[in-house]
ZADO-1210 file (C-alpha; in nm, 4 decimals, padded with zeros to 6 digits):
<atoms>
<atom x="-09.4973" y="-05.4654" z="11.7543" code="MET" pos="1"/>
<atom x="-09.4560" y="-05.3226" z="12.1035" code="ASP" pos="2"/>
<atom x="-09.7121" y="-05.3681" z="12.3839" code="GLU" pos="3"/>
<atom x="-09.8516" y="-05.0143" z="12.3556" code="LYS" pos="4"/>
<atom x="-09.9378" y="-05.0661" z="11.9874" code="ASN" pos="5"/>
<atom x="-10.0837" y="-05.4111" z="12.0530" code="LYS" pos="6"/>
<atom x="-10.3300" y="-05.2517" z="12.2947" code="LYS" pos="7"/>
<atom x="-10.4321" y="-04.9946" z="12.0309" code="ARG" pos="8"/>
<atom x="-10.4928" y="-05.2619" z="11.7678" code="MET" pos="9"/>
<atom x="-10.8333" y="-05.4197" z="11.7678" code="ILE" pos="10"/>
<atom x="-10.8629" y="-05.7839" z="11.6670" code="ARG" pos="11"/>
<atom x="-11.1921" y="-05.7927" z="11.4910" code="VAL" pos="12"/>
<atom x="-11.2538" y="-06.1444" z="11.3610" code="PHE" pos="13"/>
<atom x="-11.0843" y="-06.4777" z="11.4028" code="GLY" pos="14"/>
<atom x="-11.0963" y="-06.7251" z="11.1166" code="TYR" pos="15"/>
<atom x="-10.9929" y="-07.0837" z="11.0734" code="THR" pos="16"/>
<atom x="-10.6903" y="-07.1603" z="10.8572" code="ARG" pos="17"/>
<atom x="-10.9237" y="-07.2866" z="10.5829" code="GLU" pos="18"/>
<atom x="-11.1014" y="-06.9511" z="10.5501" code="GLU" pos="19"/>
<atom x="-10.8714" y="-06.6531" z="10.5048" code="ARG" pos="20"/>
<atom x="-10.9723" y="-06.3118" z="10.6368" code="SER" pos="21"/>
<atom x="-10.9087" y="-06.1348" z="10.3048" code="LEU" pos="22"/>
<atom x="-11.1465" y="-06.3641" z="10.1203" code="SER" pos="23"/>
<atom x="-11.4304" y="-06.2245" z="10.3354" code="ARG" pos="24"/>
<atom x="-11.3541" y="-05.8527" z="10.2920" code="TRP" pos="25"/>
<atom x="-11.7079" y="-05.7810" z="10.1701" code="LYS" pos="26"/>
<atom x="-11.8375" y="-05.8625" z="10.5186" code="GLU" pos="27"/>
<atom x="-11.6021" y="-05.6079" z="10.6722" code="ILE" pos="28"/>
<atom x="-11.6882" y="-05.2940" z="10.4761" code="ARG" pos="29"/>
<atom x="-11.9538" y="-05.1970" z="10.2212" code="SER" pos="30"/>
<atom x="-11.8487" y="-05.2121" z="09.8554" code="ARG" pos="31"/>
<atom x="-11.9996" y="-04.8661" z="09.8000" code="LYS" pos="32"/>
<atom x="-11.7916" y="-04.7105" z="10.0777" code="ILE" pos="33"/>
<atom x="-11.4732" y="-04.8756" z="09.9547" code="ILE" pos="34"/>
<atom x="-11.5403" y="-04.7675" z="09.5953" code="LEU" pos="35"/>
<atom x="-11.6151" y="-04.4099" z="09.7050" code="ARG" pos="36"/>
<atom x="-11.2991" y="-04.3971" z="09.9185" code="ASN" pos="37"/>
<atom x="-11.0907" y="-04.5474" z="09.6382" code="TYR" pos="38"/>
<atom x="-11.2129" y="-04.2929" z="09.3818" code="LEU" pos="39"/>
<atom x="-11.1518" y="-04.0015" z="09.6191" code="ILE" pos="40"/>
<atom x="-10.8017" y="-04.1287" z="09.6991" code="MET" pos="41"/>
<atom x="-10.7103" y="-04.1763" z="09.3310" code="MET" pos="42"/>
<atom x="-10.8382" y="-03.8313" z="09.2298" code="ILE" pos="43"/>
<atom x="-10.6677" y="-03.6662" z="09.5274" code="SER" pos="44"/>
<atom x="-10.3378" y="-03.8332" z="09.4413" code="LYS" pos="45"/>
<atom x="-10.3073" y="-03.6409" z="09.1137" code="ILE" pos="46"/>
<atom x="-10.4544" y="-03.3046" z="09.2167" code="LEU" pos="47"/>
<atom x="-10.1994" y="-03.0228" z="09.2434" code="PRO" pos="48"/>
<atom x="-10.4188" y="-02.8045" z="09.4717" code="ASP" pos="49"/>
<atom x="-10.3425" y="-02.9148" z="09.8289" code="THR" pos="50"/>
<atom x="-10.6465" y="-02.7482" z="09.9858" code="GLU" pos="51"/>
<atom x="-10.8889" y="-02.9133" z="09.7412" code="LEU" pos="52"/>
<atom x="-10.7083" y="-03.2428" z="09.7906" code="LYS" pos="53"/>
<atom x="-10.7400" y="-03.2149" z="10.1700" code="ASN" pos="54"/>
<atom x="-11.1111" y="-03.1312" z="10.1436" code="ARG" pos="55"/>
<atom x="-11.1634" y="-03.4479" z="09.9405" code="LEU" pos="56"/>
<atom x="-10.9652" y="-03.6561" z="10.1907" code="TYR" pos="57"/>
<atom x="-11.1829" y="-03.5153" z="10.4702" code="ARG" pos="58"/>
<atom x="-11.4927" y="-03.6470" z="10.2854" code="LYS" pos="59"/>
<atom x="-11.3656" y="-03.9990" z="10.3573" code="THR" pos="60"/>
<atom x="-11.3603" y="-03.9230" z="10.7305" code="GLY" pos="61"/>
<atom x="-10.9872" y="-03.8499" z="10.7585" code="MET" pos="62"/>
<atom x="-10.9038" y="-03.5746" z="11.0062" code="LYS" pos="63"/>
<atom x="-10.6597" y="-03.3382" z="10.8377" code="ILE" pos="64"/>
<atom x="-10.5280" y="-03.0159" z="10.9908" code="GLY" pos="65"/>
<atom x="-10.4450" y="-02.6922" z="10.8118" code="SER" pos="66"/>
<atom x="-10.1448" y="-02.6409" z="10.5816" code="ASN" pos="67"/>
<atom x="-10.0982" y="-03.0157" z="10.5289" code="VAL" pos="68"/>
<atom x="-09.9091" y="-03.1138" z="10.2132" code="SER" pos="69"/>
<atom x="-09.9646" y="-03.4647" z="10.0798" code="ILE" pos="70"/>
<atom x="-09.7870" y="-03.5723" z="09.7612" code="PHE" pos="71"/>
<atom x="-09.9281" y="-03.8759" z="09.5788" code="GLY" pos="72"/>
<atom x="-09.9648" y="-04.0865" z="09.8933" code="SER" pos="73"/>
<atom x="-10.1786" y="-04.3956" z="09.9543" code="ASN" pos="74"/>
<atom x="-10.4261" y="-04.4009" z="10.2404" code="PHE" pos="75"/>
<atom x="-10.6288" y="-04.6920" z="10.3693" code="ASP" pos="76"/>
<atom x="-10.9543" y="-04.7253" z="10.1719" code="ILE" pos="77"/>
<atom x="-11.1212" y="-04.9537" z="10.4265" code="PHE" pos="78"/>
<atom x="-11.0969" y="-04.7290" z="10.7344" code="PHE" pos="79"/>
<atom x="-10.9680" y="-04.3804" z="10.6395" code="PRO" pos="80"/>
<atom x="-11.1663" y="-04.2315" z="10.9289" code="GLU" pos="81"/>
<atom x="-10.9019" y="-04.3784" z="11.1628" code="LEU" pos="82"/>
<atom x="-10.6338" y="-04.1482" z="11.0187" code="ILE" pos="83"/>
<atom x="-10.5559" y="-03.8148" z="11.1859" code="GLU" pos="84"/>
<atom x="-10.2964" y="-03.5699" z="11.0503" code="ILE" pos="85"/>
<atom x="-10.1975" y="-03.2547" z="11.2404" code="GLY" pos="86"/>
<atom x="-10.1308" y="-02.9021" z="11.1100" code="ASP" pos="87"/>
<atom x="-09.8252" y="-02.8134" z="10.8983" code="ASN" pos="88"/>
<atom x="-09.7365" y="-03.1735" z="10.8180" code="THR" pos="89"/>
<atom x="-09.5701" y="-03.2926" z="10.4966" code="VAL" pos="90"/>
<atom x="-09.6193" y="-03.6471" z="10.3685" code="ILE" pos="91"/>
<atom x="-09.3897" y="-03.7530" z="10.0848" code="GLY" pos="92"/>
<atom x="-09.4708" y="-03.9164" z="09.7536" code="ASN" pos="93"/>
<atom x="-09.5865" y="-04.2802" z="09.7489" code="LYS" pos="94"/>
<atom x="-09.6098" y="-04.3034" z="10.1266" code="THR" pos="95"/>
<atom x="-09.8714" y="-04.5531" z="10.2504" code="SER" pos="96"/>
<atom x="-10.0749" y="-04.5048" z="10.5677" code="VAL" pos="97"/>
<atom x="-10.2564" y="-04.8239" z="10.6663" code="ILE" pos="98"/>
<atom x="-10.5248" y="-04.8667" z="10.9337" code="THR" pos="99"/>
<atom x="-10.6072" y="-05.2334" z="10.8821" code="HIS" pos="100"/>
<atom x="-10.4238" y="-05.5620" z="10.8363" code="GLU" pos="101"/>
<atom x="-10.5580" y="-05.8791" z="10.6803" code="PHE" pos="102"/>
<atom x="-10.3637" y="-06.1649" z="10.8347" code="LEU" pos="103"/>
<atom x="-10.4008" y="-06.5332" z="10.7561" code="SER" pos="104"/>
<atom x="-10.6465" y="-06.6086" z="11.0354" code="ASP" pos="105"/>
<atom x="-10.7659" y="-06.2658" z="11.1550" code="GLU" pos="106"/>
<atom x="-10.7915" y="-05.9027" z="11.0603" code="TRP" pos="107"/>
<atom x="-10.7122" y="-05.6029" z="11.2763" code="ARG" pos="108"/>
<atom x="-10.7639" y="-05.2299" z="11.2694" code="VAL" pos="109"/>
<atom x="-10.5765" y="-04.9510" z="11.4460" code="GLY" pos="110"/>
<atom x="-10.5895" y="-04.5721" z="11.4568" code="ARG" pos="111"/>
<atom x="-10.2978" y="-04.3794" z="11.3027" code="VAL" pos="112"/>
<atom x="-10.2212" y="-04.0388" z="11.4486" code="LYS" pos="113"/>
<atom x="-09.9663" y="-03.8142" z="11.2800" code="ILE" pos="114"/>
<atom x="-09.8885" y="-03.5026" z="11.4831" code="GLY" pos="115"/>
<atom x="-09.8365" y="-03.1404" z="11.3813" code="SER" pos="116"/>
<atom x="-09.5194" y="-03.0292" z="11.2041" code="GLY" pos="117"/>
<atom x="-09.4270" y="-03.3837" z="11.1051" code="VAL" pos="118"/>
<atom x="-09.2255" y="-03.4656" z="10.7930" code="THR" pos="119"/>
<atom x="-09.2587" y="-03.8130" z="10.6435" code="ILE" pos="120"/>
<atom x="-09.0213" y="-03.9001" z="10.3609" code="GLY" pos="121"/>
<atom x="-09.1144" y="-04.0610" z="10.0315" code="THR" pos="122"/>
<atom x="-09.2170" y="-04.4272" z="10.0045" code="MET" pos="123"/>
<atom x="-09.2596" y="-04.4759" z="10.3780" code="THR" pos="124"/>
<atom x="-09.5134" y="-04.7231" z="10.5188" code="VAL" pos="125"/>
<atom x="-09.7016" y="-04.6291" z="10.8363" code="VAL" pos="126"/>
<atom x="-09.8632" y="-04.9335" z="10.9988" code="MET" pos="127"/>
<atom x="-10.1915" y="-04.9462" z="11.1960" code="PRO" pos="128"/>
<atom x="-10.1927" y="-04.8421" z="11.5616" code="GLY" pos="129"/>
<atom x="-09.8979" y="-04.6026" z="11.5285" code="VAL" pos="130"/>
<atom x="-09.8666" y="-04.2511" z="11.6669" code="GLU" pos="131"/>
<atom x="-09.6072" y="-04.0085" z="11.5288" code="ILE" pos="132"/>
<atom x="-09.5398" y="-03.7210" z="11.7693" code="GLY" pos="133"/>
<atom x="-09.5364" y="-03.3502" z="11.6875" code="ASP" pos="134"/>
<atom x="-09.2283" y="-03.2253" z="11.5040" code="GLY" pos="135"/>
<atom x="-09.0960" y="-03.5725" z="11.4261" code="ALA" pos="136"/>
<atom x="-08.9156" y="-03.6580" z="11.1029" code="THR" pos="137"/>
<atom x="-08.9353" y="-03.9988" z="10.9360" code="VAL" pos="138"/>
<atom x="-08.6672" y="-04.0695" z="10.6750" code="ALA" pos="139"/>
<atom x="-08.7631" y="-04.1876" z="10.3265" code="ALA" pos="140"/>
<atom x="-08.8150" y="-04.5596" z="10.2623" code="TYR" pos="141"/>
<atom x="-08.8929" y="-04.6370" z="10.6268" code="SER" pos="142"/>
<atom x="-09.1310" y="-04.8820" z="10.7926" code="LEU" pos="143"/>
<atom x="-09.3059" y="-04.7124" z="11.0863" code="VAL" pos="144"/>
<atom x="-09.4202" y="-05.0099" z="11.2935" code="ASN" pos="145"/>
<atom x="-09.4120" y="-04.8436" z="11.6368" code="ARG" pos="146"/>
<atom x="-09.4678" y="-04.5018" z="11.7909" code="ASP" pos="147"/>
<atom x="-09.2339" y="-04.2130" z="11.7092" code="VAL" pos="148"/>
<atom x="-09.1590" y="-03.9699" z="11.9924" code="LYS" pos="149"/>
<atom x="-09.2147" y="-03.5973" z="11.9634" code="LYS" pos="150"/>
<atom x="-08.9310" y="-03.4185" z="11.7809" code="GLY" pos="151"/>
<atom x="-08.7308" y="-03.7311" z="11.7010" code="SER" pos="152"/>
<atom x="-08.5662" y="-03.8378" z="11.3759" code="LEU" pos="153"/>
<atom x="-08.6221" y="-04.2007" z="11.2769" code="VAL" pos="154"/>
<atom x="-08.5587" y="-04.4144" z="10.9721" code="GLY" pos="155"/>
<atom x="-08.4980" y="-04.7631" z="10.8418" code="GLY" pos="156"/>
<atom x="-08.6852" y="-05.0905" z="10.8078" code="VAL" pos="157"/>
<atom x="-08.8112" y="-05.1197" z="11.0743" code="PRO" pos="158"/>
<atom x="-08.7535" y="-04.7709" z="11.2119" code="ILE" pos="159"/>
<atom x="-08.4823" y="-04.6919" z="11.4609" code="LYS" pos="160"/>
<atom x="-08.3841" y="-04.3668" z="11.6219" code="LYS" pos="161"/>
<atom x="-08.1318" y="-04.1758" z="11.4117" code="LEU" pos="162"/>
<atom x="-08.0942" y="-03.8747" z="11.6400" code="ARG" pos="163"/>
</atoms>
């Protein structure tokens, strides 16, 4: 992870090696909020109507622009309010957008900003703390672990500039 993304990530708790961060998830977020977010995400995944789907996603706190097309993607259920998607963006099937990480001895959160006119290919993973610039294209099956510049084409695991 590059320095810019490290600064955007927030280390929230430190744990000893004996107590793992994931085992204490109930202290991090309310069960009711997680259940509500999970149900909204699962229903939205199968809805064909993109506008209804986007309205439901917005109920979780996600910021979604107009004319956004999302096809069966997975969004973070712990902190969806840290996800922002610009106008006229397309997110491919089975893409995951994550805003938190449970590590062995800590957990971190980071805002994810996806610009306007972005295309993200199927089965891509977007990690916490990443910003994807306007007009960028991310190839299918990619791992977005750092920022993507405006108008660029990236792909691979981890991503590299393709053009």
